[in-house]
N, CA, C and O atoms as a GROMACS GRO file, in nm:
protein
  600
    1UNK      N    1  -0.181   2.463  -0.984
    1UNK     CA    2  -0.250   2.362  -1.107
    1UNK      C    3  -0.254   2.192  -1.035
    1UNK      O    4  -0.169   2.142  -0.962
    2UNK      N    5  -0.356   2.142  -1.075
    2UNK     CA    6  -0.412   2.036  -1.041
    2UNK      C    7  -0.296   1.878  -1.115
    2UNK      O    8  -0.302   1.845  -1.234
    3UNK      N    9  -0.234   1.831  -1.046
    3UNK     CA   10  -0.173   1.682  -1.150
    3UNK      C   11  -0.205   1.544  -1.052
    3UNK      O   12  -0.201   1.522  -0.931
    4UNK      N   13  -0.235   1.472  -1.162
    4UNK     CA   14  -0.246   1.313  -1.081
    4UNK      C   15  -0.139   1.258  -1.126
    4UNK      O   16  -0.085   1.266  -1.236
    5UNK      N   17  -0.108   1.194  -1.019
    5UNK     CA   18   0.011   1.119  -1.052
    5UNK      C   19   0.046   0.983  -0.971
    5UNK      O   20   0.008   0.979  -0.854
    6UNK      N   21   0.127   0.852  -1.032
    6UNK     CA   22   0.138   0.761  -0.917
    6UNK      C   23   0.204   0.743  -0.787
    6UNK      O   24   0.314   0.689  -0.798
    7UNK      N   25   0.166   0.775  -0.662
    7UNK     CA   26   0.205   0.750  -0.555
    7UNK      C   27   0.343   0.714  -0.533
    7UNK      O   28   0.361   0.608  -0.593
    8UNK      N   29   0.461   0.756  -0.469
    8UNK     CA   30   0.542   0.710  -0.423
    8UNK      C   31   0.587   0.706  -0.313
    8UNK      O   32   0.555   0.793  -0.231
    9UNK      N   33   0.686   0.593  -0.276
    9UNK     CA   34   0.696   0.512  -0.111
    9UNK      C   35   0.720   0.714  -0.049
    9UNK      O   36   0.647   0.750   0.044
   10UNK      N   37   0.801   0.799  -0.098
   10UNK     CA   38   0.855   0.959  -0.044
   10UNK      C   39   0.670   0.999  -0.007
   10UNK      O   40   0.656   1.083   0.082
   11UNK      N   41   0.602   0.970  -0.041
   11UNK     CA   42   0.453   1.070  -0.016
   11UNK      C   43   0.382   1.028   0.073
   11UNK      O   44   0.278   1.087   0.099
   12UNK      N   45   0.436   0.867   0.172
   12UNK     CA   46   0.323   0.772   0.247
   12UNK      C   47   0.349   0.870   0.413
   12UNK      O   48   0.347   0.842   0.533
   13UNK      N   49   0.360   0.929   0.373
   13UNK     CA   50   0.362   1.050   0.501
   13UNK      C   51   0.244   1.116   0.508
   13UNK      O   52   0.149   1.067   0.569
   14UNK      N   53   0.238   1.217   0.455
   14UNK     CA   54   0.138   1.309   0.340
   14UNK      C   55   0.006   1.223   0.310
   14UNK      O   56  -0.101   1.281   0.320
   15UNK      N   57   0.007   1.091   0.273
   15UNK     CA   58  -0.128   0.976   0.249
   15UNK      C   59  -0.161   0.961   0.368
   15UNK      O   60  -0.282   0.962   0.391
   16UNK      N   61  -0.076   0.945   0.470
   16UNK     CA   62  -0.132   0.900   0.616
   16UNK      C   63  -0.174   1.045   0.695
   16UNK      O   64  -0.250   1.035   0.791
   17UNK      N   65  -0.141   1.141   0.667
   17UNK     CA   66  -0.194   1.268   0.720
   17UNK      C   67  -0.319   1.310   0.645
   17UNK      O   68  -0.366   1.417   0.682
   18UNK      N   69  -0.389   1.243   0.537
   18UNK     CA   70  -0.472   1.274   0.479
   18UNK      C   71  -0.582   1.174   0.536
   18UNK      O   72  -0.699   1.188   0.571
   19UNK      N   73  -0.502   1.075   0.530
   19UNK     CA   74  -0.588   0.957   0.593
   19UNK      C   75  -0.671   1.003   0.764
   19UNK      O   76  -0.787   0.988   0.803
   20UNK      N   77  -0.591   1.043   0.808
   20UNK     CA   78  -0.606   1.045   0.951
   20UNK      C   79  -0.744   1.207   0.933
   20UNK      O   80  -0.855   1.212   0.985
   21UNK      N   81  -0.690   1.295   0.860
   21UNK     CA   82  -0.754   1.414   0.809
   21UNK      C   83  -0.940   1.386   0.788
   21UNK      O   84  -1.030   1.445   0.849
   22UNK      N   85  -0.955   1.263   0.666
   22UNK     CA   86  -1.048   1.165   0.604
   22UNK      C   87  -1.144   1.146   0.697
   22UNK      O   88  -1.250   1.208   0.705
   23UNK      N   89  -1.096   1.043   0.780
   23UNK     CA   90  -1.165   0.885   0.842
   23UNK      C   91  -1.173   0.896   1.018
   23UNK      O   92  -1.068   0.878   1.080
   24UNK      N   93  -1.243   0.914   1.058
   24UNK     CA   94  -1.289   0.820   1.207
   24UNK      C   95  -1.159   0.709   1.216
   24UNK      O   96  -1.068   0.741   1.292
   25UNK      N   97  -1.150   0.614   1.160
   25UNK     CA   98  -1.103   0.505   1.199
   25UNK      C   99  -0.989   0.498   1.049
   25UNK      O  100  -1.016   0.432   0.949
   26UNK      N  101  -0.867   0.578   1.066
   26UNK     CA  102  -0.786   0.550   0.930
   26UNK      C  103  -0.708   0.466   0.938
   26UNK      O  104  -0.655   0.420   1.039
   27UNK      N  105  -0.686   0.423   0.769
   27UNK     CA  106  -0.611   0.311   0.776
   27UNK      C  107  -0.456   0.325   0.850
   27UNK      O  108  -0.395   0.432   0.839
   28UNK      N  109  -0.401   0.218   0.919
   28UNK     CA  110  -0.251   0.231   0.980
   28UNK      C  111  -0.171   0.250   0.880
   28UNK      O  112  -0.202   0.169   0.792
   29UNK      N  113  -0.068   0.325   0.841
   29UNK     CA  114   0.081   0.372   0.786
   29UNK      C  115   0.133   0.242   0.712
   29UNK      O  116   0.184   0.240   0.600
   30UNK      N  117   0.106   0.115   0.808
   30UNK     CA  118   0.162  -0.010   0.746
   30UNK      C  119   0.054  -0.052   0.650
   30UNK      O  120   0.102  -0.126   0.564
   31UNK      N  121  -0.082  -0.029   0.633
   31UNK     CA  122  -0.162  -0.104   0.527
   31UNK      C  123  -0.139  -0.025   0.416
   31UNK      O  124  -0.105  -0.065   0.304
   32UNK      N  125  -0.157   0.084   0.449
   32UNK     CA  126  -0.117   0.215   0.332
   32UNK      C  127   0.009   0.117   0.230
   32UNK      O  128   0.005   0.048   0.128
   33UNK      N  129   0.098   0.154   0.313
   33UNK     CA  130   0.253   0.112   0.265
   33UNK      C  131   0.225  -0.034   0.173
   33UNK      O  132   0.278  -0.055   0.064
   34UNK      N  133   0.128  -0.131   0.241
   34UNK     CA  134   0.122  -0.265   0.204
   34UNK      C  135   0.049  -0.238   0.022
   34UNK      O  136   0.108  -0.254  -0.085
   35UNK      N  137  -0.092  -0.194   0.044
   35UNK     CA  138  -0.160  -0.149  -0.091
   35UNK      C  139  -0.066  -0.065  -0.193
   35UNK      O  140  -0.072  -0.089  -0.314
   36UNK      N  141   0.022   0.036  -0.142
   36UNK     CA  142   0.098   0.080  -0.255
   36UNK      C  143   0.248  -0.024  -0.285
   36UNK      O  144   0.308   0.004  -0.389
   37UNK      N  145   0.289  -0.108  -0.222
   37UNK     CA  146   0.368  -0.197  -0.279
   37UNK      C  147   0.313  -0.323  -0.398
   37UNK      O  148   0.370  -0.371  -0.496
   38UNK      N  149   0.128  -0.359  -0.314
   38UNK     CA  150   0.086  -0.413  -0.381
   38UNK      C  151   0.079  -0.388  -0.582
   38UNK      O  152   0.122  -0.431  -0.689
   39UNK      N  153   0.006  -0.302  -0.529
   39UNK     CA  154  -0.059  -0.226  -0.645
   39UNK      C  155  -0.002  -0.106  -0.667
   39UNK      O  156  -0.090  -0.022  -0.652
   40UNK      N  157   0.102  -0.055  -0.696
   40UNK     CA  158   0.205   0.074  -0.736
   40UNK      C  159   0.108   0.143  -0.823
   40UNK      O  160   0.088   0.261  -0.796
   41UNK      N  161   0.033   0.082  -0.941
   41UNK     CA  162   0.018   0.158  -1.053
   41UNK      C  163  -0.123   0.209  -1.009
   41UNK      O  164  -0.156   0.322  -1.045
   42UNK      N  165  -0.215   0.129  -0.929
   42UNK     CA  166  -0.332   0.152  -0.862
   42UNK      C  167  -0.303   0.256  -0.741
   42UNK      O  168  -0.413   0.250  -0.686
   43UNK      N  169  -0.247   0.325  -0.683
   43UNK     CA  170  -0.191   0.396  -0.584
   43UNK      C  171  -0.190   0.547  -0.642
   43UNK      O  172  -0.080   0.601  -0.638
   44UNK      N  173  -0.292   0.620  -0.693
   44UNK     CA  174  -0.295   0.731  -0.746
   44UNK      C  175  -0.304   0.874  -0.620
   44UNK      O  176  -0.386   0.853  -0.531
   45UNK      N  177  -0.244   0.980  -0.615
   45UNK     CA  178  -0.222   1.111  -0.522
   45UNK      C  179  -0.275   1.210  -0.647
   45UNK      O  180  -0.255   1.182  -0.765
   46UNK      N  181  -0.324   1.292  -0.615
   46UNK     CA  182  -0.359   1.432  -0.655
   46UNK      C  183  -0.290   1.554  -0.596
   46UNK      O  184  -0.325   1.571  -0.479
   47UNK      N  185  -0.163   1.688  -0.663
   47UNK     CA  186  -0.111   1.749  -0.627
   47UNK      C  187  -0.174   1.878  -0.640
   47UNK      O  188  -0.215   1.890  -0.756
   48UNK      N  189  -0.198   1.984  -0.566
   48UNK     CA  190  -0.234   2.104  -0.629
   48UNK      C  191  -0.137   2.213  -0.560
   48UNK      O  192  -0.100   2.239  -0.446
   49UNK      N  193  -0.111   2.267  -0.704
   49UNK     CA  194   0.006   2.369  -0.640
   49UNK      C  195   0.152   2.284  -0.542
   49UNK      O  196   0.201   2.335  -0.441
   50UNK      N  197   0.189   2.175  -0.593
   50UNK     CA  198   0.278   2.095  -0.551
   50UNK      C  199   0.275   2.016  -0.403
   50UNK      O  200   0.362   1.950  -0.346
   51UNK      N  201   0.126   2.054  -0.360
   51UNK     CA  202   0.078   1.962  -0.232
   51UNK      C  203  -0.018   1.884  -0.256
   51UNK      O  204  -0.121   1.915  -0.315
   52UNK      N  205   0.020   1.741  -0.196
   52UNK     CA  206  -0.067   1.633  -0.209
   52UNK      C  207  -0.177   1.612  -0.106
   52UNK      O  208  -0.168   1.588   0.014
   53UNK      N  209  -0.294   1.629  -0.193
   53UNK     CA  210  -0.409   1.714  -0.131
   53UNK      C  211  -0.548   1.556  -0.114
   53UNK      O  212  -0.660   1.552  -0.063
   54UNK      N  213  -0.478   1.468  -0.173
   54UNK     CA  214  -0.574   1.344  -0.203
   54UNK      C  215  -0.552   1.224  -0.286
   54UNK      O  216  -0.493   1.245  -0.392
   55UNK      N  217  -0.586   1.107  -0.261
   55UNK     CA  218  -0.542   0.973  -0.260
   55UNK      C  219  -0.661   0.910  -0.346
   55UNK      O  220  -0.775   0.956  -0.344
   56UNK      N  221  -0.623   0.801  -0.421
   56UNK     CA  222  -0.738   0.687  -0.457
   56UNK      C  223  -0.608   0.576  -0.440
   56UNK      O  224  -0.494   0.594  -0.483
   57UNK      N  225  -0.672   0.417  -0.342
   57UNK     CA  226  -0.591   0.272  -0.415
   57UNK      C  227  -0.674   0.198  -0.433
   57UNK      O  228  -0.788   0.192  -0.386
   58UNK      N  229  -0.607   0.115  -0.526
   58UNK     CA  230  -0.688  -0.017  -0.572
   58UNK      C  231  -0.641  -0.130  -0.549
   58UNK      O  232  -0.523  -0.135  -0.513
   59UNK      N  233  -0.705  -0.233  -0.560
   59UNK     CA  234  -0.613  -0.379  -0.592
   59UNK      C  235  -0.764  -0.475  -0.716
   59UNK      O  236  -0.874  -0.438  -0.756
   60UNK      N  237  -0.710  -0.560  -0.730
   60UNK     CA  238  -0.791  -0.657  -0.824
   60UNK      C  239  -0.801  -0.757  -0.708
   60UNK      O  240  -0.715  -0.819  -0.646
   61UNK      N  241  -0.912  -0.753  -0.701
   61UNK     CA  242  -1.004  -0.877  -0.641
   61UNK      C  243  -0.982  -1.010  -0.760
   61UNK      O  244  -0.963  -1.004  -0.881
   62UNK      N  245  -0.990  -1.099  -0.689
   62UNK     CA  246  -1.000  -1.275  -0.734
   62UNK      C  247  -1.131  -1.309  -0.862
   62UNK      O  248  -1.144  -1.373  -0.967
   63UNK      N  249  -1.200  -1.232  -0.782
   63UNK     CA  250  -1.353  -1.216  -0.890
   63UNK      C  251  -1.359  -1.158  -0.978
   63UNK      O  252  -1.469  -1.149  -1.033
   64UNK      N  253  -1.242  -1.090  -1.034
   64UNK     CA  254  -1.226  -0.999  -1.163
   64UNK      C  255  -1.275  -0.846  -1.117
   64UNK      O  256  -1.241  -0.758  -1.196
   65UNK      N  257  -1.339  -0.809  -1.018
   65UNK     CA  258  -1.338  -0.674  -0.982
   65UNK      C  259  -1.250  -0.574  -0.951
   65UNK      O  260  -1.175  -0.617  -0.863
   66UNK      N  261  -1.219  -0.448  -0.984
   66UNK     CA  262  -1.150  -0.352  -0.968
   66UNK      C  263  -1.183  -0.308  -0.839
   66UNK      O  264  -1.282  -0.234  -0.844
   67UNK      N  265  -1.143  -0.322  -0.736
   67UNK     CA  266  -1.160  -0.265  -0.565
   67UNK      C  267  -1.106  -0.145  -0.534
   67UNK      O  268  -0.986  -0.118  -0.525
   68UNK      N  269  -1.212  -0.064  -0.517
   68UNK     CA  270  -1.158   0.078  -0.434
   68UNK      C  271  -1.166   0.067  -0.295
   68UNK      O  272  -1.268   0.072  -0.226
   69UNK      N  273  -1.015   0.045  -0.250
   69UNK     CA  274  -0.972   0.034  -0.118
   69UNK      C  275  -1.020   0.150  -0.073
   69UNK      O  276  -1.120   0.146  -0.001
   70UNK      N  277  -0.957   0.287  -0.108
   70UNK     CA  278  -0.975   0.400  -0.034
   70UNK      C  279  -0.987   0.502  -0.128
   70UNK      O  280  -0.936   0.503  -0.240
   71UNK      N  281  -1.077   0.609  -0.064
   71UNK     CA  282  -1.086   0.732  -0.157
   71UNK      C  283  -1.064   0.845  -0.081
   71UNK      O  284  -1.164   0.874  -0.014
   72UNK      N  285  -0.959   0.930  -0.066
   72UNK     CA  286  -0.956   1.049   0.043
   72UNK      C  287  -0.919   1.202  -0.011
   72UNK      O  288  -0.819   1.220  -0.081
   73UNK      N  289  -0.982   1.282   0.018
   73UNK     CA  290  -0.988   1.421  -0.018
   73UNK      C  291  -0.994   1.514   0.110
   73UNK      O  292  -1.085   1.513   0.192
   74UNK      N  293  -0.837   1.624   0.115
   74UNK     CA  294  -0.846   1.659   0.210
   74UNK      C  295  -0.977   1.748   0.280
   74UNK      O  296  -1.004   1.849   0.214
   75UNK      N  297  -1.048   1.730   0.384
   75UNK     CA  298  -1.171   1.851   0.419
   75UNK      C  299  -1.164   2.005   0.327
   75UNK      O  300  -1.258   2.068   0.279
   76UNK      N  301  -1.025   2.034   0.323
   76UNK     CA  302  -1.037   2.202   0.287
   76UNK      C  303  -1.037   2.197   0.132
   76UNK      O  304  -1.075   2.296   0.071
   77UNK      N  305  -1.000   2.093   0.071
   77UNK     CA  306  -1.019   2.114  -0.073
   77UNK      C  307  -1.174   2.004  -0.134
   77UNK      O  308  -1.192   1.964  -0.249
   78UNK      N  309  -1.243   1.985  -0.042
   78UNK     CA  310  -1.322   1.892  -0.141
   78UNK      C  311  -1.444   1.994  -0.210
   78UNK      O  312  -1.423   2.115  -0.222
   79UNK      N  313  -1.551   1.940  -0.246
   79UNK     CA  314  -1.647   1.989  -0.345
   79UNK      C  315  -1.601   2.072  -0.466
   79UNK      O  316  -1.659   2.161  -0.529
   80UNK      N  317  -1.477   2.015  -0.482
   80UNK     CA  318  -1.366   2.100  -0.645
   80UNK      C  319  -1.370   2.015  -0.737
   80UNK      O  320  -1.306   2.041  -0.839
   81UNK      N  321  -1.451   1.879  -0.728
   81UNK     CA  322  -1.415   1.791  -0.852
   81UNK      C  323  -1.308   1.678  -0.818
   81UNK      O  324  -1.327   1.564  -0.861
   82UNK      N  325  -1.184   1.709  -0.733
   82UNK     CA  326  -1.084   1.651  -0.718
   82UNK      C  327  -1.145   1.486  -0.696
   82UNK      O  328  -1.114   1.420  -0.794
   83UNK      N  329  -1.205   1.422  -0.615
   83UNK     CA  330  -1.264   1.330  -0.589
   83UNK      C  331  -1.311   1.250  -0.745
   83UNK      O  332  -1.264   1.148  -0.797
   84UNK      N  333  -1.384   1.311  -0.777
   84UNK     CA  334  -1.379   1.260  -0.927
   84UNK      C  335  -1.325   1.228  -1.005
   84UNK      O  336  -1.361   1.122  -1.056
   85UNK      N  337  -1.211   1.298  -1.061
   85UNK     CA  338  -1.095   1.317  -1.128
   85UNK      C  339  -1.020   1.160  -1.067
   85UNK      O  340  -0.997   1.063  -1.138
   86UNK      N  341  -0.990   1.170  -0.911
   86UNK     CA  342  -0.940   1.029  -0.873
   86UNK      C  343  -0.992   0.942  -0.920
   86UNK      O  344  -0.920   0.864  -0.982
   87UNK      N  345  -1.163   0.909  -0.912
   87UNK     CA  346  -1.190   0.777  -0.940
   87UNK      C  347  -1.189   0.787  -1.038
   87UNK      O  348  -1.135   0.682  -1.074
   88UNK      N  349  -1.221   0.862  -1.157
   88UNK     CA  350  -1.211   0.843  -1.302
   88UNK      C  351  -1.025   0.792  -1.355
   88UNK      O  352  -1.005   0.738  -1.464
   89UNK      N  353  -0.926   0.819  -1.269
   89UNK     CA  354  -0.854   0.854  -1.319
   89UNK      C  355  -0.803   0.654  -1.289
   89UNK      O  356  -0.744   0.588  -1.375
   90UNK      N  357  -0.835   0.612  -1.186
   90UNK     CA  358  -0.806   0.484  -1.105
   90UNK      C  359  -0.892   0.430  -1.212
   90UNK      O  360  -0.805   0.382  -1.284
   91UNK      N  361  -0.993   0.409  -1.264
   91UNK     CA  362  -1.073   0.341  -1.345
   91UNK      C  363  -1.021   0.306  -1.485
   91UNK      O  364  -1.033   0.204  -1.553
   92UNK      N  365  -0.944   0.458  -1.511
   92UNK     CA  366  -0.875   0.438  -1.645
   92UNK      C  367  -0.758   0.362  -1.647
   92UNK      O  368  -0.720   0.322  -1.757
   93UNK      N  369  -0.663   0.322  -1.500
   93UNK     CA  370  -0.559   0.253  -1.480
   93UNK      C  371  -0.591   0.131  -1.507
   93UNK      O  372  -0.524   0.056  -1.579
   94UNK      N  373  -0.742   0.090  -1.428
   94UNK     CA  374  -0.798  -0.057  -1.447
   94UNK      C  375  -0.825  -0.080  -1.591
   94UNK      O  376  -0.755  -0.170  -1.637
   95UNK      N  377  -0.904  -0.027  -1.673
   95UNK     CA  378  -0.904  -0.057  -1.798
   95UNK      C  379  -0.780  -0.028  -1.863
   95UNK      O  380  -0.776  -0.094  -1.966
   96UNK      N  381  -0.701   0.026  -1.853
   96UNK     CA  382  -0.561   0.010  -1.950
   96UNK      C  383  -0.464  -0.049  -1.920
   96UNK      O  384  -0.376  -0.065  -2.005
   97UNK      N  385  -0.450  -0.100  -1.787
   97UNK     CA  386  -0.368  -0.164  -1.737
   97UNK      C  387  -0.397  -0.350  -1.709
   97UNK      O  388  -0.311  -0.437  -1.724
   98UNK      N  389  -0.492  -0.363  -1.680
   98UNK     CA  390  -0.578  -0.446  -1.622
   98UNK      C  391  -0.671  -0.531  -1.721
   98UNK      O  392  -0.685  -0.653  -1.715
   99UNK      N  393  -0.736  -0.444  -1.817
   99UNK     CA  394  -0.852  -0.534  -1.864
   99UNK      C  395  -0.993  -0.511  -1.763
   99UNK      O  396  -1.092  -0.582  -1.779
  100UNK      N  397  -0.988  -0.422  -1.676
  100UNK     CA  398  -1.099  -0.458  -1.575
  100UNK      C  399  -1.201  -0.349  -1.604
  100UNK      O  400  -1.156  -0.237  -1.628
  101UNK      N  401  -1.337  -0.368  -1.606
  101UNK     CA  402  -1.421  -0.304  -1.649
  101UNK      C  403  -1.528  -0.293  -1.546
  101UNK      O  404  -1.621  -0.214  -1.567
  102UNK      N  405  -1.524  -0.370  -1.432
  102UNK     CA  406  -1.644  -0.340  -1.364
  102UNK      C  407  -1.546  -0.323  -1.226
  102UNK      O  408  -1.436  -0.380  -1.225
  103UNK      N  409  -1.596  -0.230  -1.096
  103UNK     CA  410  -1.540  -0.183  -1.024
  103UNK      C  411  -1.652  -0.229  -0.846
  103UNK      O  412  -1.773  -0.247  -0.836
  104UNK      N  413  -1.548  -0.232  -0.740
  104UNK     CA  414  -1.648  -0.244  -0.659
  104UNK      C  415  -1.558  -0.119  -0.511
  104UNK      O  416  -1.444  -0.074  -0.501
  105UNK      N  417  -1.677  -0.105  -0.428
  105UNK     CA  418  -1.620  -0.021  -0.322
  105UNK      C  419  -1.728  -0.042  -0.217
  105UNK      O  420  -1.844  -0.071  -0.250
  106UNK      N  421  -1.676  -0.023  -0.045
  106UNK     CA  422  -1.781  -0.029   0.044
  106UNK      C  423  -1.775   0.147   0.105
  106UNK      O  424  -1.673   0.215   0.119
  107UNK      N  425  -1.889   0.180   0.126
  107UNK     CA  426  -1.891   0.281   0.191
  107UNK      C  427  -2.003   0.310   0.318
  107UNK      O  428  -2.119   0.270   0.305
  108UNK      N  429  -1.965   0.372   0.420
  108UNK     CA  430  -2.064   0.413   0.535
  108UNK      C  431  -2.202   0.424   0.529
  108UNK      O  432  -2.254   0.534   0.505
  109UNK      N  433  -2.256   0.343   0.545
  109UNK     CA  434  -2.431   0.405   0.527
  109UNK      C  435  -2.479   0.541   0.548
  109UNK      O  436  -2.584   0.580   0.498
  110UNK      N  437  -2.396   0.622   0.629
  110UNK     CA  438  -2.439   0.767   0.667
  110UNK      C  439  -2.313   0.861   0.587
  110UNK      O  440  -2.281   0.976   0.619
  111UNK      N  441  -2.264   0.793   0.496
  111UNK     CA  442  -2.204   0.932   0.430
  111UNK      C  443  -2.256   0.939   0.289
  111UNK      O  444  -2.233   0.864   0.194
  112UNK      N  445  -2.317   1.026   0.296
  112UNK     CA  446  -2.435   1.042   0.196
  112UNK      C  447  -2.359   1.102   0.078
  112UNK      O  448  -2.368   1.064  -0.038
  113UNK      N  449  -2.271   1.214   0.131
  113UNK     CA  450  -2.170   1.275   0.030
  113UNK      C  451  -2.102   1.170  -0.101
  113UNK      O  452  -2.128   1.145  -0.218
  114UNK      N  453  -1.998   1.131   0.003
  114UNK     CA  454  -1.924   1.028  -0.091
  114UNK      C  455  -2.066   0.926  -0.178
  114UNK      O  456  -2.063   0.908  -0.300
  115UNK      N  457  -2.178   0.872  -0.089
  115UNK     CA  458  -2.256   0.774  -0.183
  115UNK      C  459  -2.292   0.843  -0.276
  115UNK      O  460  -2.272   0.781  -0.381
  116UNK      N  461  -2.346   0.962  -0.298
  116UNK     CA  462  -2.416   1.052  -0.386
  116UNK      C  463  -2.278   1.084  -0.513
  116UNK      O  464  -2.312   1.095  -0.631
  117UNK      N  465  -2.154   1.094  -0.483
  117UNK     CA  466  -2.044   1.078  -0.559
  117UNK      C  467  -2.052   1.006  -0.633
  117UNK      O  468  -2.057   1.043  -0.750
  118UNK      N  469  -2.058   0.869  -0.601
  118UNK     CA  470  -2.027   0.771  -0.663
  118UNK      C  471  -2.169   0.697  -0.711
  118UNK      O  472  -2.171   0.587  -0.767
  119UNK      N  473  -2.272   0.767  -0.682
  119UNK     CA  474  -2.362   0.699  -0.759
  119UNK      C  475  -2.384   0.837  -0.901
  119UNK      O  476  -2.456   0.822  -1.000
  120UNK      N  477  -2.318   0.934  -0.875
  120UNK     CA  478  -2.358   1.032  -0.955
  120UNK      C  479  -2.228   0.991  -1.117
  120UNK      O  480  -2.230   1.038  -1.230
  121UNK      N  481  -2.121   0.878  -1.048
  121UNK     CA  482  -2.054   0.837  -1.127
  121UNK      C  483  -2.065   0.700  -1.201
  121UNK      O  484  -1.989   0.665  -1.291
  122UNK      N  485  -2.174   0.622  -1.150
  122UNK     CA  486  -2.255   0.520  -1.213
  122UNK      C  487  -2.256   0.371  -1.099
  122UNK      O  488  -2.314   0.266  -1.127
  123UNK      N  489  -2.189   0.392  -0.989
  123UNK     CA  490  -2.178   0.348  -0.935
  123UNK      C  491  -2.368   0.283  -0.845
  123UNK      O  492  -2.457   0.356  -0.803
  124UNK      N  493  -2.364   0.167  -0.845
  124UNK     CA  494  -2.514   0.090  -0.784
  124UNK      C  495  -2.474   0.033  -0.651
  124UNK      O  496  -2.380  -0.044  -0.635
  125UNK      N  497  -2.566   0.085  -0.541
  125UNK     CA  498  -2.565   0.001  -0.399
  125UNK      C  499  -2.658  -0.123  -0.470
  125UNK      O  500  -2.768  -0.132  -0.524
  126UNK      N  501  -2.510  -0.240  -0.424
  126UNK     CA  502  -2.625  -0.333  -0.422
  126UNK      C  503  -2.574  -0.440  -0.316
  126UNK      O  504  -2.546  -0.552  -0.360
  127UNK      N  505  -2.561  -0.419  -0.197
  127UNK     CA  506  -2.575  -0.519  -0.071
  127UNK      C  507  -2.542  -0.443   0.010
  127UNK      O  508  -2.526  -0.330  -0.035
  128UNK      N  509  -2.515  -0.459   0.169
  128UNK     CA  510  -2.510  -0.399   0.255
  128UNK      C  511  -2.460  -0.508   0.392
  128UNK      O  512  -2.510  -0.604   0.449
  129UNK      N  513  -2.333  -0.430   0.403
  129UNK     CA  514  -2.268  -0.532   0.462
  129UNK      C  515  -2.252  -0.504   0.627
  129UNK      O  516  -2.173  -0.412   0.654
  130UNK      N  517  -2.319  -0.573   0.746
  130UNK     CA  518  -2.403  -0.531   0.863
  130UNK      C  519  -2.254  -0.516   0.933
  130UNK      O  520  -2.158  -0.584   0.895
  131UNK      N  521  -2.245  -0.419   1.040
  131UNK     CA  522  -2.117  -0.382   1.120
  131UNK      C  523  -2.002  -0.420   1.091
  131UNK      O  524  -1.943  -0.507   1.155
  132UNK      N  525  -1.941  -0.342   0.960
  132UNK     CA  526  -1.853  -0.372   0.882
  132UNK      C  527  -1.741  -0.267   0.903
  132UNK      O  528  -1.623  -0.285   0.873
  133UNK      N  529  -1.786  -0.170   0.952
  133UNK     CA  530  -1.684  -0.059   1.014
  133UNK      C  531  -1.650  -0.099   1.161
  133UNK      O  532  -1.726  -0.165   1.232
  134UNK      N  533  -1.532  -0.052   1.197
  134UNK     CA  534  -1.504  -0.073   1.364
  134UNK      C  535  -1.548  -0.002   1.477
  134UNK      O  536  -1.510  -0.021   1.592
  135UNK      N  537  -1.677   0.129   1.418
  135UNK     CA  538  -1.768   0.185   1.512
  135UNK      C  539  -1.909   0.134   1.430
  135UNK      O  540  -2.002   0.203   1.388
  136UNK      N  541  -1.889  -0.003   1.425
  136UNK     CA  542  -2.052  -0.099   1.419
  136UNK      C  543  -2.108  -0.068   1.291
  136UNK      O  544  -2.186  -0.143   1.231
  137UNK      N  545  -2.064   0.053   1.249
  137UNK     CA  546  -2.146   0.084   1.110
  137UNK      C  547  -2.190   0.013   1.022
  137UNK      O  548  -2.132  -0.095   1.032
  138UNK      N  549  -2.276   0.012   0.922
  138UNK     CA  550  -2.315  -0.093   0.833
  138UNK      C  551  -2.212  -0.025   0.678
  138UNK      O  552  -2.203   0.097   0.664
  139UNK      N  553  -2.158  -0.103   0.595
  139UNK     CA  554  -2.136  -0.020   0.491
  139UNK      C  555  -2.251  -0.073   0.406
  139UNK      O  556  -2.334  -0.157   0.441
  140UNK      N  557  -2.241   0.000   0.269
  140UNK     CA  558  -2.327  -0.037   0.152
  140UNK      C  559  -2.195  -0.052   0.078
  140UNK      O  560  -2.092   0.016   0.076
  141UNK      N  561  -2.253  -0.219  -0.010
  141UNK     CA  562  -2.124  -0.255  -0.148
  141UNK      C  563  -2.227  -0.166  -0.256
  141UNK      O  564  -2.350  -0.172  -0.259
  142UNK      N  565  -2.148  -0.092  -0.330
  142UNK     CA  566  -2.138  -0.023  -0.447
  142UNK      C  567  -2.062  -0.079  -0.584
  142UNK      O  568  -1.946  -0.117  -0.595
  143UNK      N  569  -2.164  -0.070  -0.681
  143UNK     CA  570  -2.071  -0.154  -0.812
  143UNK      C  571  -2.101  -0.070  -0.909
  143UNK      O  572  -2.205  -0.005  -0.914
  144UNK      N  573  -1.995  -0.069  -1.002
  144UNK     CA  574  -2.020  -0.009  -1.117
  144UNK      C  575  -1.934  -0.102  -1.266
  144UNK      O  576  -1.824  -0.087  -1.321
  145UNK      N  577  -2.037  -0.187  -1.287
  145UNK     CA  578  -1.988  -0.273  -1.418
  145UNK      C  579  -2.077  -0.204  -1.560
  145UNK      O  580  -2.198  -0.179  -1.551
  146UNK      N  581  -1.992  -0.176  -1.697
  146UNK     CA  582  -2.035  -0.154  -1.766
  146UNK      C  583  -1.936  -0.267  -1.899
  146UNK      O  584  -1.830  -0.325  -1.872
  147UNK      N  585  -1.999  -0.271  -2.023
  147UNK     CA  586  -1.968  -0.360  -2.112
  147UNK      C  587  -1.801  -0.314  -2.140
  147UNK      O  588  -1.739  -0.208  -2.130
  148UNK      N  589  -1.775  -0.413  -2.169
  148UNK     CA  590  -1.613  -0.397  -2.217
  148UNK      C  591  -1.615  -0.328  -2.364
  148UNK      O  592  -1.698  -0.359  -2.450
  149UNK      N  593  -1.509  -0.224  -2.382
  149UNK     CA  594  -1.518  -0.172  -2.512
  149UNK      C  595  -1.432  -0.245  -2.589
  149UNK      O  596  -1.335  -0.296  -2.534
  150UNK      N  597  -1.455  -0.262  -2.735
  150UNK     CA  598  -1.396  -0.359  -2.820
  150UNK      C  599  -1.290  -0.277  -2.899
  150UNK      O  600  -1.219  -0.333  -2.984
   0.00000   0.00000   0.00000
């Protein structure tokens, strides 16, 4: 059974293991801890049969955007809609708890699967940031902005 819930400090080791499995340049554990500490309500994990297999974290930017800091699903569990469910759950928290209806993220220009996922969910490429990643790769800035519900 798939369960999305708020992350807990006890999940940090599993989250870091996911980070290492998902990214060439993983966030350090202390940065994940900082994200969890700053916005615990915006740090969600997904469990499948009691095992943490993915996470998403966000923060609130000063310009009013909800920023998706990281989205990660273990490679063995991809292409099952888990990333979509995580991102939609995070957007719901942004809306319900913070009144935020516009979102931003950065993604490697070579990460076609992620770009396609974000585009399917309404994100649009609005800018490019040269040399954004430690390996020198550029990032697309992708934005999703829709009218507030009344």
